[in-house]
N, C-alpha and C positions, 0 to 999 in steps of 0.2 A: 355317507355321512351328512352329506349336503341336502338333497330335497329327495322328494319320492320321482320314482321312475314311473314308465308307463305301465309296467306290471302291476306297481303297487296300485297306482289309481284304479284300475281295472278291477282289482281283490276288492278295494274299498268300495266301489260301484256295486259288485255282486254282493257284498254284504249287505248293503243298503237295502237293495232290492228284494234280498231274502228276508231281511227283518220288516219292512214295511208292505211290501207289495207292490207290483209293477203299477196297479190303479192308483194307489196312494202316492208314489213318486210321481206319476203323470199329472194328478192332480196339484200337487205342490207347485211343479213347474208351471201350471197354468195359472196359479195363484200369482206366482212371482211374476209372470207375464203380464198378468191385470195390473200389478201394482206398478210395474214400469211404466205401463200405457197411462196410467191414471195418474202419475208422477209428471211424465213428459206434456201431458194436457194441463196440467195444474200450473206448470212452468210457462207455458204458451199463454194460458190466460193472464198471469201476472205480466207479460210483457205488453199486451195489448192495451191497459189503461196508461201506461206509461208513453207509449207511442201515440195515444190520442192527445195527452196533455201536451206532449212536444209539438204535435201539429196546431193544437189549439194556441200554443205561445206563440208560433210563426205567424198565425193569422191576425194576432193583435196589432194594431197599428198605432204607432207613437203619434201622440198627441203633444202640441208645444206647450212649453211650461210658461206660465203668465208671469212677467217681469215681476220683482220683488216691489213692494209698496215703496215709496219715496219716503225715508225718515225725516223728521223735524230736525235741524242742526242741534247739537248739545249746546247747552250754554258753556260759555268758557267757565274753566275751574277757578277757584280762588287762589291767588299766588300763595306760593310755600313761603315761608319764613325760615331761616336756618336756625336751627335749636342752638342753645348756648353750648360753647366750646367745654368739653370735659377739662375739669380742675386737676391739677396732679394732687395726689393725695399726700395730706400732711404728715409729717413724722410724729410718732407717738414719743410726746415728752416724758412720760411717766415712766419710760423704760430706763434702766440705768445702764 
């Protein structure tokens, strides 16, 4: 009930070879191998620009940052006067 045994796989392979023929199966396997090689080559090509970029970043020399320009001293602010204190609300005399 679990998986296929070796006998099952052999029968499946024989049926595939009988249906498609040995030449077609061989051609399909060759195409699969070419695809895998192309994929590996593409992955290797993608890594090269990143390695070049990292190497270029390592060769960049740090330059000193110029000191900031001295700002003119700010004029003193006008003195703040306190606001009037809040008055308590007067009771409404029209209410009975």
